[in-house]
C-alpha positions as CSV (number, residue, x, y, z in Angstrom):
1,X,0.6,12.2,1.2
2,X,2.6,13.2,-1.9
3,X,0.9,12.9,-5.3
4,X,2.9,10.6,-7.7
5,X,4.3,12.8,-10.3
6,X,6.1,10.5,-12.5
7,X,4.1,8.0,-14.8
8,X,6.7,5.3,-14.1
9,X,6.4,5.8,-10.4
10,X,2.6,5.7,-10.5
11,X,2.6,2.6,-12.5
12,X,5.0,1.0,-9.9
13,X,2.8,2.0,-7.0
14,X,-0.2,0.6,-8.9
15,X,1.4,-2.8,-9.4
16,X,2.3,-2.9,-5.6
17,X,-1.1,-1.7,-4.6
18,X,-2.7,-4.5,-6.8
19,X,-0.3,-7.0,-5.1
20,X,-1.2,-5.7,-1.7
21,X,-4.9,-5.9,-2.5
22,X,-4.6,-9.6,-3.4
23,X,-2.3,-10.5,-0.5
24,X,-4.8,-8.9,1.8
25,X,-7.7,-10.6,0.3
26,X,-6.0,-13.9,1.3
27,X,-6.2,-12.7,4.9
28,X,-9.8,-11.5,4.6
29,X,-9.1,-7.8,4.4
30,X,-10.7,-5.8,1.6
31,X,-8.6,-3.0,0.2
32,X,-10.3,-0.1,-1.9
33,X,-7.6,0.8,-4.4
34,X,-8.8,4.3,-5.0
35,X,-9.2,5.2,-1.5
36,X,-5.8,4.0,-0.6
37,X,-4.3,6.4,-3.3
38,X,-6.4,9.4,-2.1
39,X,-7.0,8.9,1.7
40,X,-3.8,9.0,3.7
41,X,-5.4,7.8,7.0
42,X,-6.9,4.9,5.3
43,X,-3.5,4.3,3.6
44,X,-1.6,4.3,6.8
45,X,-4.2,1.9,8.4
46,X,-3.8,-0.7,5.6
47,X,-0.2,-0.4,5.5
48,X,0.1,-0.8,9.2
49,X,-2.1,-3.9,8.9
50,X,0.0,-5.3,6.1
51,X,3.2,-4.5,8.2
52,X,1.9,-6.5,11.1
53,X,1.2,-9.6,8.9
54,X,3.0,-12.9,9.4
55,X,2.9,-13.3,5.8
56,X,6.4,-12.0,4.7
57,X,5.3,-10.5,1.4
58,X,2.8,-8.1,3.1
59,X,5.5,-6.2,5.1
60,X,7.7,-6.1,2.2
61,X,5.0,-4.5,-0.2
62,X,4.0,-2.2,2.7
63,X,7.5,-0.8,3.0
64,X,7.6,-0.3,-0.7
65,X,4.3,1.5,-0.9
66,X,5.3,3.8,1.9
67,X,8.2,5.0,-0.1
68,X,6.4,5.3,-3.3
69,X,3.4,7.1,-2.0
70,X,5.7,9.6,-0.2
71,X,5.2,8.8,3.6
72,X,6.9,6.5,6.2
73,X,5.3,4.8,9.3
74,X,4.6,7.0,12.3
């Protein structure tokens, strides 16, 4: 995972991460924000779960975060 180098990009990613956290909480999934930012395997698992959700907002946030965090789905 690429580190976020611009403050604006980091802020946008954090907003999307918090959105993802609360959307997933509504589905009973706990998201650890700091771990998502530092552990690529954890992030991929969370984003894969979000992408598979029936809640249309979750896949959209997952796609944005994949771009902002610097990796795409396998």
